[in-house]
C-alpha positions in Angstrom: 3.5 2.4 -15.8 1.5 0.6 -13.2 4.1 0.4 -10.5 2.9 1.2 -6.9 -0.6 1.8 -8.2 0.4 4.7 -10.5 -1.2 4.1 -13.8 0.3 5.8 -16.9 -2.1 7.7 -19.1 -1.9 7.7 -22.9 -4.2 9.2 -25.6 -6.2 6.6 -27.5 -4.5 5.6 -30.7 -5.7 3.8 -33.8 -4.6 0.5 -35.2 -5.5 -1.9 -38.0 -4.2 -0.1 -41.1 -4.2 3.2 -42.8 -7.7 2.7 -44.2 -9.3 2.5 -40.7 -12.4 4.9 -40.6 -12.2 8.1 -38.7 -13.3 7.7 -35.1 -16.2 9.3 -33.4 -15.2 12.6 -31.7 -16.7 11.9 -28.3 -15.5 8.3 -28.1 -13.0 7.8 -25.3 -11.0 4.6 -24.4 -8.7 4.5 -21.5 -5.4 2.7 -21.4 -6.1 -0.8 -19.8 -4.7 -2.0 -16.6 -3.8 -5.7 -16.1 -4.1 -7.6 -12.9 -4.4 -11.1 -11.4 -2.0 -12.6 -14.0 -1.7 -16.4 -13.7 -0.2 -19.0 -15.9 -3.3 -19.0 -18.2 -5.4 -16.0 -17.3 -5.4 -12.3 -16.6 -7.9 -9.6 -15.8 -8.0 -6.5 -18.0 -9.8 -3.4 -16.9 -10.5 -0.2 -18.9 -13.1 2.5 -19.4 -15.0 3.6 -22.5 -17.4 6.4 -23.0 -19.2 7.8 -26.1 -22.7 8.5 -27.5 -22.7 6.1 -30.4 -20.7 3.0 -29.2 -22.1 -0.2 -30.6 -19.5 -2.6 -29.2 -16.7 -2.3 -26.7 -14.2 -4.7 -25.2 -10.5 -5.7 -25.4 -8.5 -7.4 -28.1 -5.3 -9.2 -27.5 -2.5 -11.0 -29.3 1.2 -12.0 -29.0 1.9 -9.3 -31.6 1.9 -5.5 -31.0 -1.2 -3.4 -31.5 -3.9 -6.1 -31.7 -7.2 -5.2 -33.4 -10.7 -6.6 -33.4 -9.6 -9.0 -36.1 -7.4 -10.8 -33.4 -8.7 -12.4 -30.3 -11.2 -10.3 -28.4 -13.8 -10.2 -25.6 -16.7 -7.8 -25.4 -18.3 -6.0 -22.5 -21.8 -4.8 -22.0 -20.7 -1.8 -19.8 -18.3 1.0 -20.2 -16.6 0.2 -16.9 -14.9 -3.0 -18.2 -13.3 -5.8 -16.2 -12.7 -8.7 -18.5 -11.0 -12.0 -17.6 -8.9 -13.5 -20.4 -8.7 -17.3 -20.1 -6.9 -20.0 -22.1 -3.6 -18.0 -22.3 -0.3 -19.8 -22.7 2.1 -19.9 -19.7 5.2 -17.8 -19.9 4.0 -15.8 -22.8 4.0 -12.0 -23.5 0.7 -10.7 -24.7 -0.3 -7.3 -26.1 -3.8 -6.0 -25.2 -5.8 -2.9 -26.2 -9.2 -1.7 -25.2 -11.5 -0.7 -28.0 -14.9 0.9 -28.7 -16.6 0.5 -32.1 -19.1 3.2 -33.2 -20.8 4.3 -36.4 -17.7 6.3 -37.2 -15.2 3.5 -36.7 -13.0 1.8 -34.1 -11.1 3.7 -31.3 -8.2 1.8 -29.7 -6.3 2.5 -26.6 -2.5 2.3 -26.4 -0.9 -1.1 -26.4 -0.2 -2.6 -23.0 1.9 -5.8 -22.5 1.8 -8.4 -19.8 3.5 -11.8 -19.4 1.7 -14.8 -18.0 3.5 -16.8 -15.2 5.6 -19.7 -16.0 4.0 -23.0 -15.3 5.7 -24.4 -12.2 6.3 -28.2 -11.9 7.0 -30.6 -9.1 10.7 -30.2 -9.9 10.5 -26.4 -9.4 8.9 -26.9 -6.0 11.5 -29.5 -5.1 14.3 -27.1 -6.0 12.7 -24.1 -4.1 14.6 -23.2 -1.0 12.9 -21.4 1.9 14.4 -18.2 3.3 16.8 -18.9 6.1 17.2 -15.6 7.9 15.9 -15.5 11.5 12.9 -13.5 12.5 14.6 -12.7 15.8 17.4 -10.4 14.7 18.4 -9.0 18.0 21.8 -10.6 17.8 22.6 -8.7 14.6 20.7 -5.4 15.3 23.9 -3.4 15.8 24.8 -0.8 13.1 28.0 -2.7 12.4 26.0 -5.7 11.3 23.6 -3.9 9.0 24.8 -5.9 6.0 23.0 -8.8 7.5 19.7 -7.1 8.3 17.7 -8.1 5.2 14.2 -7.1 6.4 15.3 -6.5 10.0 14.6 -3.0 11.4 11.8 -2.1 9.0 9.3 0.5 10.1 6.6 2.2 8.0 8.0 1.0 4.6 7.3 2.4 1.2 8.3 0.5 -1.9 8.9 1.4 -5.6 9.9 -0.7 -8.6 12.6 1.2 -10.5 13.8 1.1 -14.1 16.8 -1.1 -13.1 14.5 -4.0 -12.0 15.1 -3.4 -8.3 12.4 -2.8 -5.7 13.6 0.0 -3.4 12.2 0.3 0.1 12.5 3.4 2.4 11.2 3.9 5.9 10.7 5.9 9.1 13.8 6.4 11.3 13.3 3.6 13.7 15.3 0.5 14.7 16.0 -1.9 17.6 18.3 0.0 19.9 18.2 3.1 17.6 21.1 1.6 15.6 20.0 3.6 12.6 21.1 7.0 14.1 24.6 6.5 12.8 23.4 6.5 9.2 21.3 9.5 8.5 17.5 9.5 7.7 15.0 7.7 5.6 17.0 4.5 5.2 16.9 2.5 2.0 17.3 -1.1 0.9 16.7 -2.9 -2.3 15.8 -6.3 -3.7 15.3 -8.1 -7.1 13.0 -10.8 -5.7 11.2 -9.2 -2.7 12.9 -11.9 -0.5 16.6 -11.0 -0.3 17.2 -7.3 0.6 20.5 -5.3 0.4 20.8 -2.5 2.9 21.8 0.8 1.4 21.7 3.3 4.3 20.2 6.8 4.8 19.1 9.0 1.9 19.3 12.2 3.9 22.5 13.1 5.6 21.5 16.4 7.2 18.2 18.0 7.9 17.3 20.6 5.2 17.6 24.2 6.5 14.1 25.0 5.2 12.5 23.0 8.1 13.8 25.4 10.8 13.3 28.5 8.6 9.7 27.6 7.8 8.9 26.7 11.4 10.1 30.0 12.7 8.5 32.0 9.8 5.1 30.6 10.9 5.9 31.2 14.6 6.7 34.8 13.8 3.3 35.3 12.2 1.8 33.9 15.5 3.7 36.3 17.6 5.9 33.5 19.1 9.6 33.4 19.7 11.8 31.4 17.3 13.0 27.9 18.3 16.8 27.8 17.9 17.3 24.1 18.2 14.0 22.2 17.5 13.7 18.6 18.5 13.0 16.7 15.2 11.6 13.3 14.3 11.8 11.7 10.8 8.7 9.8 9.7 6.9 7.9 7.0 8.3 8.6 3.6 6.4 7.8 0.4 8.3 7.1 -2.8 6.9 6.8 -6.3 8.2 6.6 -9.8 6.8 9.6 -11.8 8.4 8.5 -15.1 11.6 7.0 -16.3 14.5 9.0 -14.7 12.3 10.7 -12.1 11.4 9.4 -8.6 9.9 11.5 -5.9 10.1 11.0 -2.1 7.7 12.8 0.2 8.9 12.7 3.7 7.9 14.0 7.2 9.8 16.0 9.7 8.0 16.4 13.0 8.9 19.2 15.5 8.6 17.9 19.1 8.6 21.2 21.0 5.8 23.0 22.9 4.2 25.8 20.9 3.9 28.4 23.6 7.5 28.3 25.0 9.3 26.5 22.2 10.9 24.1 24.8 11.4 20.4 24.1 8.4 18.1 24.8 9.1 16.8 28.4 6.9 16.6 31.4 9.1 19.2 33.1 8.6 21.7 30.3 4.8 21.3 29.9 3.3 24.8 29.4 -0.4 24.1 28.7 0.1 24.2 24.9 0.1 21.6 22.1 3.3 20.4 20.5 4.5 22.0 17.3 3.5 21.1 13.8 4.9 18.6 11.3 6.2 19.3 7.8 6.1 17.4 4.6 9.0 17.9 2.2 10.1 16.6 -1.1 13.2 14.9 -2.5 13.9 13.7 -6.1 16.4 11.4 -7.8 16.9 10.2 -11.3 18.4 6.9 -10.1 17.6 5.2 -6.8 20.7 3.0 -7.1 22.9 6.0 -6.2 21.0 6.5 -3.0 21.5 10.2 -3.6 18.5 12.5 -3.5 18.1 16.2 -4.1 16.0 18.1 -1.6 13.2 20.2 -3.2 12.0 21.8 -0.1 8.7 22.5 1.7 5.4 21.0 0.4 2.8 21.4 3.2 2.5 21.5 7.0 0.1 20.8 9.8 -2.9 23.2 9.9 -5.5 24.3 12.5 -9.2 25.0 12.2 -9.1 26.9 15.5 -7.3 30.0 14.3 -3.7 30.9 14.8 -4.0 31.0 18.6 -5.9 27.8 19.1 -3.0 25.8 20.5 -3.9 26.0 24.2 -5.1 22.9 26.2 -6.2 22.3 29.7 -3.9 19.4 30.5 -1.6 16.8 29.0 -4.6 14.5 28.8 -6.6 17.0 26.7 -6.3 15.6 23.2 -8.4 18.3 21.5 -5.6 18.8 19.1 -4.4 22.1 17.7 -4.1 20.6 14.3 -7.0 19.6 12.1 -4.7 18.1 9.5 -1.6 16.5 10.8 1.1 16.7 8.1 2.5 13.2 8.3 2.1 9.8 6.5 1.9 11.0 2.9 0.8 8.9 0.0 1.3 10.1 -3.6 -1.1 9.1 -6.4 -1.1 9.7 -10.1 -4.6 9.1 -11.4 -5.4 7.5 -14.8 -6.2 11.0 -16.0 -2.7 12.2 -15.1 -3.7 14.3 -12.0 -1.2 14.2 -9.1 -2.5 14.1 -5.6 -1.0 14.0 -2.1 -3.0 12.3 0.7 -1.8 12.9 4.2 -2.8 13.1 7.8 -3.4 11.0 10.9 -4.9 10.9 14.4 -6.1 14.6 14.2 -9.4 14.5 12.3 -8.5 12.1 9.6 -6.9 12.3 6.1 -6.7 15.2 3.7 -6.4 15.2 -0.1 -4.6 18.0 -1.9 -3.9 18.3 -5.6 -0.3 18.7 -6.8 1.5 20.4 -9.7 2.8 17.5 -11.8 5.9 19.5 -12.8 7.0 20.6 -9.4 5.5 18.1 -7.1 4.3 20.9 -4.9 0.7 21.9 -4.1 -1.3 23.1 -7.2 -2.8 26.0 -5.2 -0.5 28.4 -3.4 -0.7 27.8 0.3 -2.1 30.5 2.7 -1.6 30.6 6.4 -1.8 27.1 8.1 -4.8 28.1 10.2 -8.4 29.2 9.7 -11.6 29.2 11.8 -13.1 26.2 10.0 -12.2 23.2 7.8 -13.7 25.1 4.8 -11.3 27.9 5.6 -8.3 25.5 5.5 -9.5 24.1 2.2 -9.6 27.7 0.8 -6.0 28.2 2.1 -4.9 25.2 0.0 -4.5 22.5 2.7 -7.0 20.2 1.1 -10.3 18.5 2.0 -11.0 15.7 4.4 -11.6 12.4 2.7 -11.7 10.0 5.6 -12.3 10.2 9.4 -12.7 7.6 12.1 -15.5 9.3 13.8 -15.3 12.9 15.0 -12.8 12.7 17.7 -9.5 14.6 17.5 -7.7 11.5 18.8 -8.9 8.8 16.4 -6.3 6.0 16.2 -6.3 6.0 12.4 -3.2 6.8 10.4 -1.0 5.9 7.5 -3.2 6.3 4.4 -2.0 4.4 1.4 -4.1 4.8 -1.8 -3.7 2.8 -5.0 -5.9 2.7 -8.1 -7.2 -0.7 -9.3 -10.0 -1.7 -11.7 -12.0 1.6 -11.5 -11.6 2.2 -7.8 -9.2 4.0 -5.5 -8.5 1.8 -2.5 -7.6 3.4 0.8 -5.5 1.2 3.1 -5.1 2.6 6.6 -3.7 1.7 10.0 -5.9 1.6 13.1 -5.0 1.8 16.8 -1.7 1.9 18.6 1.3 0.6 16.7 2.9 -1.5 19.5 0.4 -4.4 19.6 -3.1 -3.7 18.3 -2.1 -2.1 15.0 -4.4 -3.5 12.2 -5.1 -2.6 8.6 -8.5 -1.5 7.3 -9.7 -0.8 3.8 -12.2 1.5 2.0 -12.7 2.6 -1.6 -14.0 5.4 -3.8 -14.6 6.0 -7.5 -12.8 9.3 -7.2 -9.5 10.1 -5.6 -10.9 12.7 -3.2 -13.9 10.6 -2.0 -16.3 9.5 -0.9 -14.5 6.5 0.5 -16.9 3.8 1.6 -16.7 0.3 3.0 -17.3 -1.5 6.2 -13.8 -0.9 7.5 -12.8 -4.5 6.9 -9.9 -5.8 8.9 -7.2 -7.0 6.4 -4.4 -7.7 8.9 -4.6 -8.2 12.6 -2.3 -9.5 15.4 -2.3 -13.3 14.8 -0.7 -16.6 15.8 -0.3 -19.8 13.8 0.7 -22.9 15.7 4.5 -23.2 16.3 5.2 -19.5 16.4 5.3 -16.7 19.0 2.9 -14.8 16.7 3.0 -11.3 15.2 1.5 -8.0 16.3 1.7 -4.4 15.1 1.0 -5.3 11.5 0.0 -2.2 9.6 1.2 1.1 8.1 1.6 -0.6 4.7 3.0 0.0 1.3 0.9 -1.4 -1.6 2.6 -1.9 -4.9 2.7 -4.1 -8.0 5.2 -5.5 -10.4 3.7 -4.1 -13.6 2.4 -7.5 -14.5 -0.7 -7.5 -12.4 0.9 -9.0 -9.3 0.2 -6.9 -6.2 2.0 -6.8 -2.8 1.5 -5.5 0.7 4.6 -4.6 2.8 4.5 -3.5 6.5 6.4 -3.8 9.8 5.4 -6.6 12.2 6.5 -7.0 15.8 7.0 -9.7 18.3 4.4 -9.7 21.1 5.5 -8.7 24.6 5.4 -12.4 25.6 8.1 -13.5 23.0 10.9 -13.3 25.6 14.3 -11.7 25.7 15.1 -8.0 25.8 12.3 -5.7 24.5 10.6 -8.1 22.1 8.0 -5.6 21.1 10.8 -3.4 19.7 11.7 -6.1 17.2 10.4 -4.8 13.9 10.7 -7.2 11.0 9.5 -6.2 7.6 6.8 -8.4 6.0 6.0 -8.6 2.3 2.8 -10.4 1.5 0.9 -11.1 -1.7 -2.4 -9.3 -2.4 -5.1 -11.1 -4.4 -8.4 -9.5 -5.6 -11.8 -11.0 -5.0 -14.6 -11.1 -7.6 -16.2 -8.2 -5.7 -13.1 -6.1 -6.5 -11.8 -6.0 -2.9 -8.3 -7.0 -2.0 -7.2 -9.6 0.4 -3.7 -10.0 2.0 -2.3 -13.4 2.1 -1.4 -14.7 5.6 2.1 -15.9 5.1 5.0 -13.7 3.9 6.1 -13.8 0.3 9.0 -16.2 -0.4 8.9 -16.6 -4.2 7.3 -20.1 -4.0 6.8 -21.6 -7.5 3.1 -21.3 -8.3 2.4 -24.9 -9.5 -1.2 -25.4 -10.3 -3.3 -26.3 -7.2 -5.8 -29.1 -7.4 -8.9 -30.0 -5.4 -7.1 -33.0 -4.0 -4.6 -30.7 -2.3 -7.4 -28.6 -0.8 -8.8 -31.6 1.0 -7.2 -32.2 4.4 -6.5 -30.3 7.6 -6.1 -26.6 7.8 -5.2 -24.0 10.4 -8.0 -21.4 10.3 -7.9 -17.8 11.8 -10.9 -15.6 12.1 -9.6 -12.0 11.9 -12.6 -10.5 13.5 -11.5 -7.3 15.3 -10.4 -7.7 19.0 -8.5 -4.7 20.3 -5.0 -5.6 21.3 -5.5 -9.4 21.1 -3.8 -12.0 19.0 -6.2 -14.1 17.0 -5.1 -17.7 17.3 -5.7 -20.6 14.8 -8.1 -23.4 15.1 -8.1 -26.7 13.2 -10.6 -27.2 10.3 -11.0 -30.3 8.1 -12.1 -30.2 4.4 -13.2 -33.7 3.3 -12.6 -34.9 -0.2 -16.4 -35.1 -0.7 -16.7 -31.3 -0.4 -17.9 -31.2 3.2 -16.3 -29.5 6.2 -16.2 -32.0 9.1 -14.5 -30.1 11.9 -13.7 -26.6 13.0 -15.6 -23.3 13.0 -17.3 -24.1 9.7 -18.3 -27.7 10.5 -21.3 -28.7 8.5 -20.5 -26.4 5.7 -19.4 -27.2 2.2 -16.5 -26.3 0.0 -15.6 -26.2 -3.7 -12.5 -25.2 -5.6 -12.1 -23.4 -9.0 -8.6 -24.2 -10.1 -8.7 -21.8 -13.0 -9.0 -18.8 -10.7 -7.5 -20.3 -7.5 -10.7 -19.6 -5.7 -11.9 -21.7 -2.8 -15.5 -21.2 -1.7 -16.0 -22.6 1.9 -19.1 -22.1 4.0 -20.2 -19.4 1.5 -17.0 -17.4 1.8 -14.8 -16.6 -1.3 -11.2 -17.4 -0.5 -8.2 -16.8 -2.7 -5.6 -19.7 -2.6 -1.9 -19.8 -3.5 1.3 -21.5 -2.5 3.4 -19.7 0.1 6.1 -20.5 2.6 5.2 -22.0 6.0 7.3 -19.7 8.1 6.3 -21.5 11.4 7.5 -24.9 10.3 11.0 -26.1 11.2 12.6 -26.3 8.8 10.5 -23.9 6.7 8.7 -25.5 3.8 6.1 -24.6 1.1 2.4 -25.0 1.8 -1.0 -23.7 0.6 -2.7 -20.7 2.2 -6.0 -18.9 1.8 -7.4 -15.4 2.5 -10.9 -14.1 2.1 -13.4 -11.5 3.4 -16.9 -11.7 4.9 -18.3 -8.4 5.9 -15.9 -6.6 8.3 -13.6 -9.5 8.9 -11.0 -11.5 7.0 -10.2 -15.1 7.2 -6.7 -16.6 7.0 -5.8 -20.3 6.5 -2.8 -22.5 6.1 -2.7 -26.2 5.1 -1.1 -28.3 7.7 
């Protein structure tokens, strides 16, 4: 299973007949992952280790369990990333990684993928653009929820289920708080990532354990119980663990002052921090039922200032009581079969804690949620810090989302305030618990193409794939305050975008939202012409606007920011190189056009910034 970045792990198995020689004891071959699947190519990644390996690579065929006697490509390194070219469109292939040593051949398990159908002019002519309005304020009422599609999406998480539907869940938030009539952690589903059916809340009532656990901890601190805590419901994360088992980690935040237990209002301020957040767990065997069974407490916010470290000098004193803030979980199953929870935000960064695969709870029994140091918290089972935006306790970084791809764990995260400046950054690591490195490249940023009011607040993403190597990014996006009408910045439209992977391994997010546009082959002739180009270099709270750039048919750039540069296009990989920058190109919907139509877009990275473009 490769859904949502979770990679299934199988033991290596042999193939090629009963007379195959016995394999070397220390030879290891991982189950391959497949990405960047096109009509005629795919990237296959796997890992091999062993002391006597003479040859390694991947073999593939349209028949199950291919061997080295079928088509194969070799690799010079154990960390293999191999591009298979010359494949047939719309064809299912079987692929296995292998390692050949003096003792024989070791094969991985068989993995299948299907190349994309080859789109034609006719397919493009038949394609119809989505017609739902981005400004949904006239249908925002609860009674009109059947019309919402991707309206009222906030902090989404997405999973592909056994029934072929993508299921999306979210924070409790909506325009005018319409969602309050329908429970918590609302759901919707789609077969095509374009048309979404609203399903409603997955949690009808708050589990009793939240209040019980809160007051159990308060009793240990010598504090009075809170009889009616003020609660917020934030940022679930859903993953398929295996067929018939799905897990949702969710957050419940207590918004009462610690000292007095009173609700968080200016009138009640008592020189203390506000209470902790809790992460709980629900499970279901079938998301289509929208019925989940609560499995209780997983982890809570924890302090490195001891159990009495909750005092502060003023409401502007952000030296937070909590070192790890128990919100914004992401759940990862490694290729080796380890289960991990990554969580935290704002207060000193993100923590990683290992889970028991059978229960979904922490592998180590938790101690008290306080200690005198970060090392003490780790000893108490609350995990280790894997990322921090500096050393401040008020960082403006949140919403970690980690997926495994081609030998790396990629950490997507949100920076800055969610109303306007929200933007997505990226870092990566060879191991799940760090060290995560990178130049904090901006993948999404407030932006504006011509003909649109623009979008802001684009972050807190879900990253997932379709099991065939096609990856996606989903997040909320908001109208800017200048969009007009009542409370435009409270308009939260869900945006699903394609992810492509550069030759360096780093992901890029495509600028226009996904609309199932047929991917007919793109030619160099189509690249030539006028483009809208956006430099996503970071500017706090500002929308980056487009400028015009012209690509001449002779490979020169004659106007715009890259004037004087050159461009070339590799049609086999849909890679445009312009002014020395690698850009991934594909067909998408022009959402700003009226009526909407298909166009060509690009996305690339150069250092800490991304570039977005759209053919005019």
